[in-house]
C-alpha positions as CSV (number, residue, x, y, z in Angstrom):
1,X,16.1,-22.9,-0.3
2,X,17.5,-23.9,3.1
3,X,16.0,-22.9,6.4
4,X,18.8,-20.3,7.3
5,X,18.3,-18.5,3.9
6,X,14.5,-18.5,4.4
7,X,14.8,-17.0,7.9
8,X,17.3,-14.3,6.8
9,X,15.1,-13.3,3.9
10,X,12.1,-13.0,6.1
11,X,13.9,-11.0,8.7
12,X,15.3,-8.6,6.0
13,X,11.8,-8.2,4.5
14,X,10.3,-7.3,7.9
15,X,13.2,-4.9,8.7
16,X,12.8,-3.2,5.3
17,X,9.1,-2.5,5.7
18,X,9.4,-1.4,9.3
19,X,12.4,0.9,8.8
20,X,11.9,2.1,5.2
21,X,8.2,2.9,5.2
22,X,8.7,6.1,7.3
23,X,11.6,7.1,5.0
24,X,9.3,6.7,2.0
25,X,6.7,9.0,3.6
26,X,9.3,11.5,4.5
27,X,10.7,11.4,0.9
28,X,7.2,12.2,-0.5
29,X,6.7,15.0,1.9
30,X,10.1,16.6,1.1
31,X,9.6,16.2,-2.7
32,X,6.2,17.9,-2.5
33,X,7.7,20.7,-0.4
34,X,10.4,21.3,-2.9
35,X,8.0,21.3,-5.8
36,X,5.9,23.9,-3.9
37,X,8.9,26.1,-3.1
38,X,9.1,25.1,0.6
39,X,11.9,23.5,2.6
40,X,9.9,20.7,3.9
41,X,10.1,18.7,7.2
42,X,13.3,17.0,8.4
43,X,14.1,13.6,6.9
44,X,13.5,11.8,10.2
45,X,10.3,13.6,11.2
46,X,8.2,10.4,10.9
47,X,10.5,8.7,13.4
48,X,10.3,11.7,15.7
49,X,6.5,11.5,15.5
50,X,6.4,7.8,16.3
51,X,8.7,8.3,19.3
52,X,6.5,11.1,20.5
53,X,3.3,9.0,20.2
54,X,4.8,6.0,22.0
55,X,5.7,8.2,24.9
56,X,2.2,9.6,25.3
57,X,-0.7,8.0,27.1
58,X,-3.5,6.4,25.1
59,X,-6.8,7.9,25.9
60,X,-9.8,5.6,25.2
61,X,-13.4,6.6,25.1
62,X,-15.7,5.1,27.7
63,X,-18.1,3.9,25.0
64,X,-15.3,2.1,23.1
65,X,-15.2,-1.7,23.1
66,X,-12.3,-4.2,22.7
67,X,-12.4,-3.5,18.9
68,X,-11.0,0.0,19.4
69,X,-8.0,-1.3,21.4
70,X,-7.5,-4.4,19.2
71,X,-7.5,-2.7,15.8
72,X,-4.1,-1.0,15.9
73,X,-2.3,-4.2,16.8
74,X,-4.3,-6.2,14.1
75,X,-3.4,-3.6,11.5
76,X,0.3,-3.7,12.4
77,X,0.4,-7.5,12.3
78,X,-1.5,-7.6,9.0
79,X,1.1,-5.3,7.4
80,X,4.0,-7.4,8.7
81,X,2.4,-10.6,7.4
82,X,1.8,-9.0,4.0
83,X,5.5,-8.0,3.9
84,X,6.4,-11.8,3.9
85,X,4.4,-12.3,0.7
86,X,5.4,-9.2,-1.3
87,X,8.7,-9.4,-3.1
88,X,10.9,-6.4,-2.4
89,X,14.4,-7.2,-3.6
90,X,14.1,-11.0,-4.3
91,X,11.5,-13.3,-5.7
92,X,12.8,-16.2,-3.5
93,X,10.4,-15.6,-0.6
94,X,10.1,-18.0,2.4
95,X,6.3,-18.1,2.3
96,X,6.1,-18.0,-1.5
97,X,4.3,-21.3,-1.8
98,X,1.7,-20.6,0.9
99,X,-0.2,-17.7,-0.7
100,X,-0.5,-15.3,-3.5
101,X,-2.4,-12.1,-4.3
102,X,-5.6,-13.5,-2.9
103,X,-4.1,-13.9,0.6
104,X,-2.5,-10.4,0.4
105,X,-5.9,-8.8,-0.5
106,X,-7.6,-10.7,2.4
107,X,-5.1,-9.2,4.8
108,X,-5.5,-5.7,3.4
109,X,-9.3,-6.0,3.5
110,X,-9.2,-7.4,7.1
111,X,-7.2,-4.4,8.2
112,X,-9.5,-2.0,6.5
113,X,-12.6,-3.7,7.9
114,X,-11.4,-3.4,11.5
115,X,-10.3,0.2,11.1
116,X,-13.8,1.0,9.8
117,X,-15.3,-0.8,12.8
118,X,-13.0,1.2,15.2
119,X,-14.2,4.4,13.6
120,X,-17.8,3.5,14.5
121,X,-16.9,2.0,17.9
122,X,-16.5,5.3,19.7
123,X,-19.8,6.7,18.5
124,X,-18.1,9.7,17.0
125,X,-20.0,11.4,14.1
126,X,-16.7,12.0,12.2
127,X,-15.5,8.5,12.8
128,X,-18.8,7.1,11.4
129,X,-18.5,9.3,8.4
130,X,-14.9,8.3,7.7
131,X,-15.8,4.6,8.1
132,X,-18.7,4.9,5.7
133,X,-16.5,6.6,3.1
134,X,-13.7,4.1,3.6
135,X,-15.9,1.0,3.1
136,X,-17.4,2.6,-0.1
137,X,-13.9,3.0,-1.5
138,X,-12.8,-0.5,-0.4
139,X,-15.9,-2.1,-2.0
140,X,-14.9,-0.6,-5.3
141,X,-11.1,-0.8,-5.0
142,X,-10.6,-4.3,-3.8
143,X,-12.3,-6.0,-6.8
144,X,-10.3,-3.8,-9.1
145,X,-7.0,-4.9,-7.5
146,X,-8.0,-8.6,-7.9
147,X,-9.0,-8.1,-11.6
148,X,-5.8,-6.1,-12.4
149,X,-3.5,-8.7,-10.9
150,X,-5.6,-11.6,-12.2
151,X,-5.2,-10.2,-15.7
152,X,-1.4,-10.3,-15.5
153,X,-1.6,-13.7,-13.7
154,X,-3.3,-15.0,-16.8
155,X,-0.2,-14.2,-18.8
156,X,2.1,-15.8,-16.2
157,X,-0.4,-18.7,-15.7
158,X,-0.2,-18.3,-11.9
159,X,-1.6,-16.1,-9.0
160,X,1.6,-16.4,-7.1
161,X,3.4,-13.0,-7.1
162,X,6.9,-14.4,-7.3
163,X,6.0,-16.6,-10.2
164,X,4.4,-13.6,-12.0
165,X,7.6,-11.6,-11.5
166,X,9.8,-14.4,-12.7
167,X,7.6,-15.0,-15.8
168,X,7.4,-11.3,-16.8
169,X,11.1,-10.7,-16.0
170,X,12.1,-13.5,-18.3
171,X,10.2,-12.0,-21.3
172,X,10.1,-8.2,-21.3
173,X,7.9,-8.2,-24.4
174,X,5.0,-9.2,-22.2
175,X,5.3,-5.8,-20.4
176,X,4.2,-3.9,-23.4
177,X,1.1,-5.8,-24.4
178,X,-2.4,-4.2,-23.9
179,X,-3.3,-6.5,-21.0
180,X,-0.3,-5.4,-19.0
181,X,-0.7,-1.7,-19.8
182,X,-4.4,-1.6,-18.9
183,X,-3.8,-3.5,-15.7
184,X,-1.1,-1.1,-14.8
185,X,-3.4,1.9,-15.3
186,X,-6.1,0.3,-13.1
187,X,-3.7,-0.6,-10.4
188,X,-2.3,2.9,-10.2
189,X,-5.8,4.4,-9.6
190,X,-6.7,1.9,-6.8
191,X,-3.2,2.3,-5.2
192,X,-4.0,6.0,-4.9
193,X,-7.4,5.3,-3.4
194,X,-6.3,2.5,-1.0
195,X,-3.4,4.5,0.4
196,X,-5.5,7.7,0.8
197,X,-3.5,10.0,-1.5
198,X,-4.6,12.9,-3.6
199,X,-6.9,13.3,-5.5
200,X,-9.0,10.7,-3.6
201,X,-8.0,11.7,0.0
202,X,-5.6,14.2,1.6
203,X,-3.4,12.6,4.3
204,X,-2.4,16.1,5.6
205,X,-5.9,17.6,5.8
206,X,-7.4,18.9,9.1
207,X,-10.8,19.7,7.5
208,X,-13.3,17.2,9.1
209,X,-15.8,17.2,6.2
210,X,-13.1,16.2,3.7
211,X,-11.5,13.5,5.8
212,X,-11.6,9.7,5.1
213,X,-8.7,7.9,6.7
214,X,-8.0,10.7,9.2
215,X,-11.7,10.8,10.3
216,X,-11.5,7.2,11.4
217,X,-8.4,7.7,13.6
218,X,-9.4,11.0,15.3
219,X,-10.1,9.2,18.6
220,X,-6.7,7.4,18.7
221,X,-3.8,8.7,20.7
222,X,-0.6,7.5,22.2
223,X,0.8,4.1,21.2
224,X,-2.4,3.3,19.4
225,X,-2.0,6.3,17.2
226,X,1.6,5.4,16.6
227,X,0.7,1.9,15.4
228,X,-2.1,3.1,13.2
229,X,0.1,5.7,11.5
230,X,3.0,3.3,11.1
231,X,0.6,0.7,9.6
232,X,-0.7,3.3,7.1
233,X,2.9,4.1,6.1
234,X,3.6,0.4,5.7
235,X,0.5,0.0,3.6
236,X,1.7,2.7,1.2
237,X,5.1,1.1,1.1
238,X,3.6,-2.3,0.3
239,X,1.3,-1.0,-2.4
240,X,4.1,0.8,-4.2
241,X,6.3,-2.3,-3.9
242,X,3.5,-4.3,-5.6
243,X,3.1,-1.7,-8.2
244,X,6.8,-1.4,-9.1
245,X,7.8,-5.0,-8.9
246,X,4.7,-6.5,-10.6
247,X,4.6,-4.1,-13.5
248,X,8.4,-3.3,-13.7
249,X,10.0,-6.6,-12.6
250,X,13.6,-5.5,-13.5
251,X,16.2,-6.1,-10.9
252,X,14.4,-8.5,-8.7
253,X,16.8,-11.1,-7.5
254,X,16.1,-14.6,-8.8
255,X,19.0,-16.5,-7.2
256,X,20.4,-16.9,-3.7
257,X,23.6,-15.0,-4.0
258,X,24.8,-11.8,-2.2
259,X,25.5,-9.8,-5.4
260,X,21.9,-10.4,-6.7
261,X,20.5,-9.3,-3.3
262,X,22.5,-6.1,-3.2
263,X,21.7,-5.3,-6.8
264,X,18.0,-6.1,-6.1
265,X,18.0,-3.7,-3.0
266,X,19.6,-0.9,-5.0
267,X,17.2,-1.2,-8.0
268,X,14.2,-1.6,-5.6
269,X,15.2,1.7,-3.8
270,X,15.5,3.5,-7.2
271,X,12.1,2.3,-8.3
272,X,10.5,3.4,-5.0
273,X,12.2,6.8,-5.3
274,X,10.7,7.2,-8.8
275,X,7.3,6.2,-7.5
276,X,7.5,8.6,-4.6
277,X,8.5,11.4,-7.1
278,X,5.5,10.6,-9.3
279,X,3.2,10.8,-6.2
280,X,4.7,14.1,-5.1
281,X,4.4,15.6,-8.6
282,X,0.8,14.4,-9.0
283,X,-0.3,15.7,-5.6
284,X,1.3,19.1,-6.4
285,X,-0.7,19.6,-9.6
286,X,-4.0,17.9,-8.6
287,X,-6.6,19.0,-6.1
288,X,-8.8,16.7,-4.1
289,X,-11.9,15.6,-6.0
290,X,-15.4,15.8,-4.4
291,X,-16.4,12.7,-2.5
292,X,-19.2,11.8,-4.8
293,X,-16.8,11.8,-7.7
294,X,-14.6,9.1,-6.1
295,X,-16.9,6.2,-7.0
296,X,-16.9,7.3,-10.6
297,X,-13.1,7.3,-10.6
298,X,-13.0,3.8,-9.1
299,X,-15.7,2.5,-11.4
300,X,-13.5,3.7,-14.3
301,X,-10.6,1.8,-12.9
302,X,-12.7,-1.3,-12.5
303,X,-13.7,-1.0,-16.2
304,X,-10.1,-0.6,-17.2
305,X,-9.2,-3.8,-15.2
306,X,-12.1,-5.6,-16.9
307,X,-10.8,-4.5,-20.3
308,X,-7.4,-5.9,-19.4
309,X,-8.9,-9.3,-18.9
310,X,-11.0,-9.1,-22.1
311,X,-8.0,-8.0,-24.1
312,X,-6.1,-11.1,-23.0
313,X,-8.7,-13.3,-24.6
314,X,-9.5,-11.1,-27.6
315,X,-5.9,-10.1,-28.5
């Protein structure tokens, strides 16, 4: 792969995650509204919100340290770096050889860790409560993600995401074995937990005692809030991209020609639309579970991921 192609692919990946993540959130909101008999917000409402936040002044607590101001920028950069490792429309990534799922999970965990620190940094009771809940979820969800992806990496004989997609895409029979199906079930559960969707968390709630992610960012305003919200949308986009392309690798381009790229983009958009529809439908029919039930749910996903690895060696 020449340097020009590498540079163009990296630029397109970054533009996709920056521009399409608000659209994905808007799509989920509008689908939920339609399922509930409402009209829903405008398509470009997330962009309007970002523009409004960037125009406002950032108010910072007197008790906050450098961590509070640094976290939004760290989160934003982490999501952009992850976008260079996650295949969207092509498996021919510029940084393909420099990292795999382990690197991606480290960036996700680094972002979560600093967000939890920022929630504690201002001394807010709600911020501390949200940080405590977030780290409890992360401690259970992150190992499950590693196990789920490791189980399918055993099939592909690699922890590199592009290699896994190429291997699974070349033999569709591997997509229907018990290891793959169990890993998929575990990954779906942790995706819901990591992105703060129902039934684990409610991204639209204003009830303080039920907040998790929203409790940690209550003190943010202005451009800091814009970066935090944008990073959360990109995180949802990246997790759904991993979910759709790792477990349904159809349509991912494997060659450096324009037709493959265009087809890959179209198929990727269709897969994300279906994933958004599934989230909207699930959030319409499910209610938020009690907070002490969340560890039980995540422990179940961990057991499913562990069964996926066991099934690889037994079956």
